[in-house]
Every structure is written in C-alpha cells, then in structure tokens.
N, C-alpha and C positions, 0 to 999 in steps of 0.2 A: 292242226290248222296252221297255215303259213301265209303271211302277208308280206309281200315285197314292197317296202315303203316307197321306193322310187319307181315302182312299176306303173304301167298304164292301168287306169281304172275304167271299167266298163260294167254296165248293168242291164238287166232285162227283167221286168217284173211279171211278164206274161207266161204263156204256156211252155211246156217242154219242147215242143216243136220249134218255137221261136229261138230257144237257146241252142238246140241241136244245129240249126242253120249256122249259128255263129261258130260252133265247134268244127263243123265241116270246113268252114273257111279258115279257121285257125290252122288246120292241117296244111294249108297251102303256104303258110308263112313260117312254118316250124323252123326250117333251116336258118332263115334270116334272123328271127328273134333270138334263137339260141346262139348263133355266131356273134351277134351284137349285144348279148347279155341283156336283152329286153324281156321284162316280165309283164304278164297281163294278169291282173286281179279281176276275176269275173264274178259278179254278185248276182245270184238268182235264187229262186225257191229251193231250199235244201232238199225237198222231196224229189227234185229232179237230178240230184247229184249222182245217184247210182247209175242212171243211164248215161249221163254226160261223161262220167269217168271213162266209160268204154269207148267214147269218141274223142278223148283227150290225147292228142298226138305228141304233146310237148311237156316236159318237166317245167317249162317256164310259164305255163298257163295254170293258174291257181283258182280252184273253185271255192267260193266263199258264200255264206248265207246272205240272203238278199238284203241289200240296202241301196238306197238311191245315191250312188256315188260315181262320179266320172261321166263317161260318154254313154248316152242312151243308144245302145246297139240293138235296134229292133226294126223289123221289116215294115211295121206300121208307120214309120217316119217317111216312107216313100209313097208315091202316088200309085196305089194298087188298082186304080181305075184308068191307068194310062193306056191300056190295051197292049202293052208290051208283054213279051214272054216273062213269066215269073222268074225264071232263072237269071235273066238280064237285070230285072229289078233288084234281085238279091245281090248280084254282083255290084250294082250301083251303090247299094247300101254299104257294102263292105269296103268298096274303093273310097268312099267318102271318109270312112273310119281310118283307113290307111293314110289318106292324104292329110287328115287332121293331125295325125300323130307323126307325120313326116317319115313314114315308112315307104321307101321307093319301090313299091310293088303294085302291079295292077292285076287283078284276077279277072278271068274271062269265062270260067266254067264253074258249074256246081256239082257235076258228076265227080265222084271220088273213088279211089281204089283202096282196097284193104291195106295195101303196102304204104299208104299215106298215114295210116293210123298207128298208134302205139301198140295196140293189140293186133298182131298180124293176121290172126285167124281166130274164129270162135268154133270150138268143138261142141257139136250138139247132135243128138240122135235124130236121124231122119224119121219123121212120123209117118212116112209112106203116103203122102198126099200128092194130088196133081193140081189142086187149086188152093191158093191162100187168099183169105178174105180178111182185110184189116177193117173191122167193124167197130173199132174203138170210138166211143162217143166224142165228137169234136167239141173242143172247149171254147172256140171262137166263132161259132155259127158258120163254119166252112161248108157244111152240107145240111140243109134243112130237109128233114124227112120224117116219116112216120116209123118209129122204131118197130112197131108190130109188123108193118109191111116188110121192113128189112129182114126181120127174123123169119117171116114166112118165106120170103124169097130164098134165104140161105137154106132153110129147111128143105124146100122143094129142090134146090140145086144139089143138096147132099144126097138125094135119091139116085142121082146119076153120076156124081163125081165124088172123089175122095177129098174132103175139105177140112181145113183147119181155120179157126177164127181167133182173133186177138181179144175178143170180149165174150165171155161165157154165154152160151145160149141154152144148151141142154147136154145131158150126159152122152147123147148119141153122136155129137159133133166134137171133134178134138178142139180143145181150147188152149190157147197159148197165153192166157191172161197173166200167168206168173212169170213169163219170160221177159227179158230185156229187149230193147229195140235192136241191139246187135244180134241177139239170139234169133229174133224174127227175120232179120236180114239174112242170116246164115241159112235159115229154112227156105227163104225165098229163092235161094240159088238152086233149089232142087225141084221147083215147080215150073209149069209152062204158062199158067194163067194166074194173074193177080187182080183182085178187085179191092180197091182201097179207098176208104174215105180219106180225104186230104187232111190228115191230122198227124200228130206227133209221130206215131209209129211208121207212117208212110215215108218219113225222111230217110229211113234205111234203104229205100228202093233206088236211090240215086247211085248206088254202088255198081261199079262197072261189071263185076262178076254176076250180079243179079241181072243186069241189062243184057249181058251176053247170053245168059241161060234161058231167059223167059221169052215167050212168044208175044204176049200182050199184057200191058198193065193198064187197067181202067181206073182212072182217078175220079171219084165222085166229089164234085165241087159245084156249088151254086151260091157261093158267098155273095150277099147283097152289096157288100162294100168293095167288091173287086170284080174286074172283068178280064183278068189276065188269062193267057193261054200258056201251054207247056210246049217246050221244044225238045225236051229230053227224049231220046229215041225210045220207041215202043210205048210211050205214054199217050193215052187217049182220054180227053176230058169228057165226063158224062155229067149232064146237068140234073138228071132226075133218075130215080131208081127204075122207072119204066124203060129207060134207055138200055137197061141190062136184061130185060125180059127175053130177049132173043136167045139167051143162053139156056133158057128152060126148054127150048125146042130142039136142042142139039142131042 
C-alpha cells in the first residue's frame, strides 16, 4: 500500500459505480498527471479495489481503503434532476475537481477506449451468447422493480435467445456473477443486444468497442432522485420492465 504524501486526496464512500466513474475520468488526465508528477490518493471501499484496479490507467493513481479525506468526488454533489444528459453532469463534476486542483484540462466526454486504460485488452472466453443482461441489484435505487418479475422476463427471453446475466438466476442461464466489470465489458463486445440496470457493471458499456459492436443498449433506470437522460450512442433509457416486453414477441 502506497500513499504519496504530497498528492491530491479524493474520496467516495458510495457504490462501485460511483468510483468507476472517477477512474474512467482519471484515464483522460493520465498523461498530464504523470508528466507533472501529480499523484492522486483515492479512498474508497476496499471491496471495490479489484474492479477499480482494472480501470486504473496510471501509476500515479493510488487506491486506498476508505476514509473521509480530501475532495469529495461523487456524482451526487451535482444536480441530478437538472434534466441534463447524465454524461454532461458527470463531466461537470470532474471539471470542478480539475479546476479546484488547478489542473488545466477540461473533459467533454465519458465514452472511453481500451487504449486509454492500463490494461489494453481483457482475454476472456466467448460464452456464445447474443444477449447480455446486466441484472445486478442496484445499490442506490437506480431501478425500482419486482425481482421476481425481472427473473421471469429473463427466463422467458432465454427461450428464444442465448443469454448471459451478471447475477445468478438458475443453472440454465449463463451467469457472469464471478467476473469483473472489465470481463463483462469484454463479453459485451461480442453481442448485439444489451439490457442493463443502470448500476455499477453497466459502466463498462461506455467502451467505444462495445458501442461499435452492439446494435442496442437498453438502460433500465427510474431513479426517483434523478431525471437525467443519456446521450451515449445506442443507449435507450427504459423506465419500467414493461418497456422491454416487446422483446418477448420477437
């Protein structure tokens, strides 16, 4: 464990997705902080470190166990009910962080490329599916739904499609519950349809290679504390599971 005493201190006490957002942005300032010998000590839940390590693009960004120290780098500090695109809201959050620390960079996008990350590619066996469903339970009420109804929908859909899920349902449906978010993103490059609850594992879908390969990404989100929309290409926001029933008739 390494702490750079004179580094920038930042923390987030919330979910994995909240920290993944930060690490996707850190990849955009990698060259600047390394060339100027700027180190960032990032404090978050140690249980998230395995996934975050795979999104850490810089030797100058150091993952440390959570404590409330430094700058609170969290999307919830922004107005999530502004009606703006969520990607723009996230850029606003990070640009305030950059301005506060006098880093002369302004970020404009949230989509990332594998080449931006320290791990250039992830090798994983293709499970031979055509539809990926990110059904991981949301930790911040991003999608209110009946779990039994969701499981029924997925089971019905599996009768006509080759499906994998990120949270185990039964032995008949491929489960990726033991895979990292980078693993899931690698598998996402091989499918044409993605249905995803807007939760931590869905952050891997902002990958350019995923977006180039997929036909449609349906984001399930009805968070009561937010009314943002998505501008990332091929993303469609779905407010209720009923909005996906059309797929059962295909």
